[in-house]
C-alpha positions, 0 to 999 in steps of 0.5 A: 612622851611623843611630840603629838601627845605633848601637843594634844595635851597642851591643846586640852589644857588650853581648852579647859582653861579657856572653858573655865574663863569663858564659863566664868565670864558668861555667868558674870556678864551683867556684872562685868558689863556694869563694871566696864562702864565704871573705868576711871579716865586715868585708866582709860588713858593707860589702856589707850597708851598700851593700844597705841604702843601695840599698833606701833610695835606691829607696824615696826615689826615689818622691818626685820631681818630673816631668822637664822635660828629661833625658839620653837613655835610653841614657845612663842605661842605660849608666851603670847597666850600668857601675855595677852591674857595677862594684859586683859587681866591687867586692864579690865576690872574683873569682878572679885578682883577689884579690891584696891591694894593702892589708895585712890590718889591722883598723884599715883595715877599721874605717876603711873601714867608718867612711868607708862609713857617713859617706859614706852619711849624707852622701849621705842628708843631701844627698838629703833637702836636695835634696827633689823636685829629685832624680833618679837620672837627669841631668835638670831637674825641673819647677819645678827650683831651683838649691839652694845651701844645706846641703851644696850651699853648698860642693859642687855634687855632695854626693850623688856625694861621699857615694856615692863615699865609700861605695864607697871605704870598701868598697874599703878594707875589701876591700883586694884588686885587684878592689875597686881596679879597680872603684873606678876604673871607678865614679869614672870613671862618676860623673865622666861623670855629673857632666859631663853634669849640669854641662852641663845645669844650665849650660844651664838656669840660665845665669849663676846656675849659672856664679856657683855654679860659681865659688864651690863645689867639684864634689866633696870633696876639692875636686878639681874 
């Protein structure tokens, strides 16, 4: 299968998925509009936190070193498409997926917001500690160093840990089925990205990264 054919196939698949989603939204636009006005204040706060974090993240992305090697453009686009669609699914009360898997409790909403804020703070701390080595894509920067200080002393991917905690907190605030599905997809997307990053770091740093992997966890909780 040639690269051109693969690219065309991917475009057709994305177009079909987009058409299905667009058709579904058009058919249910009145119900969606009605539902959007019923988003509770706690969920609005959770959405605002995600938006503020995204603004900061985009601004901080300007202070990065040039890339020496990186994942393919398609791999990066695939991650962003899946992530962005999943975040929309997470925060929007999609008709048909609003059944609750958690009870409506102020304590759960407060817990979710606390986890979300803690995740954002942890991700920002890790991002600032990583410095110019950081990038939104999986890559090795020019002059890249294997950071093993601060949160990186115990976790190889503290930024992913913080970001996943942010989305987990928003899921708890929502408590609806669409948020649970979105969280599962987001977790899988970051697991894929984590695997890619581990591979490129192992190729670049060799035995040093292997030793780092033996003495650290990939994420918190220490599941990997």
